[in-house]
N, C-alpha and C positions, 0 to 999 in steps of 0.2 A: 854422601848428599851434596852438592855445591853453599857453602855458608851463607854466601851474598844469595843465593836463589831464595835459600829457607828463609833469611833475613825480610826478603820484598816481599815475601808471598806472605808473610805471619803480619807483616805492614798492610799490603792489603785487605787483607780478614781485618782488620784493626779498622780501617779502614771503611767499610764496605759495614761494618755492623755500627758506626760511628755516621753513616747516613752518606758518607762521600765517595758518591760511586766512579765522580770522575776520577781523582785521586786512588783512588783500589783501581781504576784501568790504568791509568800509569804508572804506579810500582809493578804491575804484571806485565806490561810491556821491557821495562825498564829490566825485570829481571831472565826475563827472553833475552833479551839485548847482552845482559852480562853487564846491565851500568852498575852503578852505586845508587843508592837512597837520594834522594833532592839535597836531605839535610849534607852530604858527606861529600856531594860533588864540588868537586874544584870552582867546575862556569857550568851555565846552564847549556842546555844541547843547543845548538843552530836551529832557527826553523826551518832552514832548508835542509836541513838534515833529519825531521823528524818523521817517522814511519808513516804510511799511508793510513787513512783513519779505518781500513781493511785490514791491516796487520793481522794477524793469526795469534789467539792468545790460550791460555793456559784455562779450559772450565775444567777445575778437578784440584787438586792438591796432589805434589809430588810423590810416589811412592817409591820405596825402597826396591832400586834396582837388581835383578837378580839375571846372574848370567846364567845361559845355557848349562853352561859346567856344573851349576847347583840344581839343575832341575833334574828329577829324574823321566826320561825320553818316556818311559812306558810303551818301550817296544814292543815286539812281538811276542809273545809264549807263544806261538803254534804258527803253523803254517796260514792262516785266515786271519789270525787278528794282525790289524795295521797302524800306524801313527805314523801318518807323511804327506808330505811338503808339496803343496803346488801352489799356482797362478794362474788367475782372471781376469780377464780384462770386457769393461761392458761399457760403452759407450764413451770411450776415451777413456775411463779408468780401471785403473789394472788395481786388483785386491791380492796380496797373497795371504796362503791360508794353511792353517793345517787341520789332519781330516782323521778321525778316528772309529774304525770299523771292528764291530767285536767279531772275535770268533764266530766262523756260519752255524755251529753244532750249540752254542749258549743261545742264539737267537731266540726271541718267542715262541712259544708253542705255536702260536696258534697263525703264524703270519712267518712261517722260517727264512723267505726268500724278500720280505718287504718289512725291513727294519724303520723303526721310528728313526728320529733323526730331530735335535736339541742345537740349532742355532745360537751359540757362544760366545758375545759380546763385550770384551776388556773394557779393563777404564783407560783414563791416561795413565803412561809412561805403561804399560805394561803389555804384556806382546802371547802369543799364542801357548808358548811353550809355560810363561809363567804362571797364564792364569790356568791352563790348566793341572797343574803342578797345584795350584794355593786352592782351586776350586773340589779336588779331587773327583771334579765329572767324569773322570774317563775308567777309572776304577770303580766308580757305580755303574758306568755304562758297561764294563763286560759280562756282568755279574746277570744285565737285564736284558742286555743283547739292542743295545742304543748304539746308534752312531752320533757321533758330535761333531760339529765343524764352526773351527775358529778364526775367522776371518783376519786381519791385520791391520789397523787403519795404519797409513801412508806419513811419516814425519812432513814430505811436502804439501800434506793435506791438513796435518794440524804438528805444530812444532811438537808437541809434549805427546801425541799420537793419539790425541782425545779424538771420539766420533762428534763430528760437529749437528748435535741436539740443536742449539740454542737460534741454529740459519733457517732462515723460512727454506731457503734451495732445498734445506735436506729433512723438512718437515713433511715431505707431500710426499703423496701416491705418484709410482712415473719420475721421478724426479732426482739426483742428485745420491748420496748414500744409498739412501731407502732400495731407490731401486737397483744399483747395483747390489747390493746384500743380496734382495728378491732375485737376482737373475742370477748369481753365485749359488743359492741355496738350490733354485733349482735344474742348473747344470749337474749337482752335487748328485740331487733325487733322481735325473733321468738315470744317469751313468753308476747308481751303487743299486737300482730297484728298492727306493725307498718310500714307503708307504705316503701315500700324500693325505691320510686323513690322518697321521700322527706324526706331524711336523711343528716343533715348538723353538721358540726365540726366548733369550735370556739372558739379561746383561747388568752389571754391575757402576755404577755410579753413570759416567758418562753413554756407558753403555747401555746401563738400566733405561737412561730415557731415551735411546733410540732404540730399545726394544718395545717400548710403549709406544712410540710413533709408529714400528713395523705391525705392530697387533691391530693401532688402530686403521692407517692406511692399507692392509691386507689382510683383512681376516676369514679371505678367503684362501689363502697360504698358509696360516699359522692357524694352531688348533687350540692352544693356549700361549699364556704369555709371562714371565717371570722376571719381577722387577727389585734387584737389592740396591738399596739405597741411591734409588734413583729420582728424574724428575719428571712430571706429564708431561704429555705431548703438547705445545705449544707454550710452555710457560715463559720463551724466552725467546725476544728475538732479533738479538744482537748481543755483546759483551756485556752491556749495562744492566739488562734486565736479566739478563741469563745470572751477574753476581748477587745481584735482590733477588733473585728466584733461590737459588742454593741459600743464602743467608738468613732471608726470612718467609720461603713459602711464594709457592707465584702469587704474583700482585691478584689476577682473577681469575675463574673457573675455565679450566682449555676447554679451546674446540670441543664438541663432538659430531662424528660421521653420520651419515645416512643407517650403516651398518652398526648392527650391535658388534661390542668389545669381546672379542674370543675371551673365554674363563679366564680370571688371570692372578694370579700370586705374587704377594707383595712382602717384602722382608727390610725392616726398615728402625734403625737404633734410634731408641729416644735420644742420645746424648748426643747424637751427630752432630759434631759441629762445622762438618764440610757440608754439606746438604740435609739443612735440617728439613726435620722429621714430619714439618707440615705438606712436603713437598709427598711422602709417603701417602697420607692421608688424602690428598689431595688427587694421587694416583687413584687410588680405590675409589672414589668419586666421582670422581670422572669416569669409570668404567660401568660401573653402577646406576651412574645420569644417561652413559650410551642405551644404555638398556630399554625395553620397551616397559611400559609404565606396569606393574605388578611382575615381572619377570622375578624379581629381586626378592625373596621370604624374609621375614624380620632376621635380624643375625643373631648367631649364636658364640656367645664367649668363653673362652675357658682358660686358664691360666695354668702354668707349667713353667718345667726349670730343665734345662737341660745338663748331660752327665756331668760338664764342668761348672754346675753353678748358676748358670748366665742367664734368668726370668725372663719369661716372655709371657705374653698374652697373642693368643689364637683366634682369630674371629671370622667366620663362617658366615657369607650372603650366600645361602643356597638358591637354586636354578626353581624355575615350577616343575621341570620335569625329577627333582631330587638330587640332580647333579649339586656340585658345589661350584658357583659359577663366580665367587669372588675369596681370597683366603688372604688375609689378613694379620701378620706378623710384626706386632710391636716388642723389640727388643730392649729389655730396659736395663740401660746403662751402657748399651753398648754405642760404639763408636760410627767409623768411616771404614767396614771394614765386611768382607764375607762372612755371614756366622758359620760357623762351626767349618769352614777351612783348613787348608795346611801348611804350619810355618816353615815350610819351601816357596809359599809363592808371597808377594806382596798383595797388602791390602786384605788379609786375614784376621779372623777372631777363631780360632779352635779351639776354646772354652764356649762357643757359643751353638745355639741347636743348628743341627744341622741340615743348613738350605738345599745343597744341592741335591742328599735323599729326600725333602720332603720336594721342593721342586718335581724330581722325576717321578713320585710319586702322584703329585698333584697332575702333573700330563699326562701317565699313562693314561691316568682315569676319566680323561677327556680327548677323548677322540674325535673328529671331524664329520659330523656326520652329512652322509651323500657325496663324500669326495672320491 
């Protein structure tokens, strides 16, 4: 990792925690331009050379770069198993993606020709191969007969390939990245015989924030949502409010939609120094608040530990029909990483509870009614 970039990002974190949000924003912008900090710069940048106010910035932390050669490609082990590349354009926005399709013979018995689908949204600096290797979602999907779609954020859209969850034009139905991601999902559904009652979305960090936006904006498309180390929809409207939300939690309750939030499972480390655990709490609170009064029964909480010794508290809010409406995993002592992931990918904590397995369990228990 570039030492200058790391130093400036650490400086931005320190400034944000001290309440100096404008200085933190400046530090992030210097990091992206490869410039030294103010203290070490020989001369200030002339005003005429200053970047425009809307310059894109990182809204995450830099991850270890995992090259394609280090990522197991999970190629086919039968004629019917597929791990393919694709490209999709919607309203002038083009997304590359990778798609995993399990062997047809291993599909879920009650719907052999209509597979469930999980849309997986990576974090900043990640890509589909990295995210698939780190989460091990394809390995689990092979056993359960689930298709998995991994869109890739473009560098022109965000220099560090973050989903732009903090910009208002990407927080609404029918606009920006949410519209493109849903259009891609529907295209893959149509081409691969996907069961419309079992389409789900999950994401990490910036991807988790975008997953919450998609669940709120498109409850008619997604049957359930998984948010790992993410932020609630509407938590920010620009760079400064995004930095504040990441390090201190959202300043106010995020907006709710008229439609109820789909069933939700949330994972968040209570020692996350990149995205405050208050955001995980806010994602859960927002989902419960979006439901009609009386839908969520009193919570049930249980303590546990993973095989690797990671302690957690799992809290369940049951819906009126007995299904789990919201499930919240507080990962004690965990930082900003996919719980239970593989070290072959970035942003992973192999000793933690298996978030991929638990998400798939939760998703498949919550098909959408009347799809």
